N, C-alpha and C positions, 0 to 999 in steps of 0.2 A: 503493500500499500504506500509506504514512504518514497519508495524508489519511482512509483509510478506519478506520484505527486510531485515529486523533484523533477521528473522527465517533463512533466506539463508546464512547470514554472520555466524551466530552461527553454521549452518550445516558446512560451509566451515572452519570454525576454529576447529570443530571436526574433520574433515576430514584429516586436516593438522597435527593436534596432532597425530593422529593414524598413518599416514604416517611417520612422524618424528620418532615415536617409532619404526616402522618397519624398517626404514632406519637405525636407530642407531643399531639395533640387527643384521642386516645383515653386516654393516660395522665391528662390533666387531667380527663376524665372519671371516671376511676378514684379520684381524688382528690376530686371533688364527691360520689361515691357514698360514700366513707368518711365524710365530713362529714356526709351524710345518715343514714347507719346510726348513726353516733354520737348525733346527735340523736335519732333513734327510739329508741336504747337508754334514753335519759334520760326519754323520754315513754311508754314501754310496758314497765313493769316485768316483765310477764309474758314478753316477749321479749328482756329484757335480754342474756342469754347469746349467743343467737343473732345479734342486732344487733352486740354487741361483736366476735365472732368475724368476722361479715362486713366489719365496719369495719376491723378490723386485717388482713384478707385484702387488702382493697382498698388499704390504705396500703401494705402490702408490694409489691403491683403497682406501685403508683405509684413507689416508692422504686427499685424494679429498673428501671422505665422510665426514670427520671432517669439511671441509669447507661447504659442503652442509648443514650439520646439523646446523652449526652457522648461515647461512642465514635462515633456517626454524625458528630458534629461534628468529631472528630479526624480520621476518615476523609476527610471532605468537604475538610478543609483540607489535608490531604495529597495529595488528586488534583486540587484545583482549579487551573486554569491561570491 
């Protein structure tokens, strides 16, 4: 019973690490998108409002993602063997 429980916790730990890495990559993409939208806003005056809104949305997703990744790290540190 204890071995099975330990194996399940180890599997959960592995899956959480994978999820954390995947989220990190996705949120880094959001940051890059924000930068690109900001750049487009500077170069496309006719789309400045739309690009700025999109840039701010992507920045907010990135900021919230940083919080989520921090929580994942805390969680992982608490269940690591």
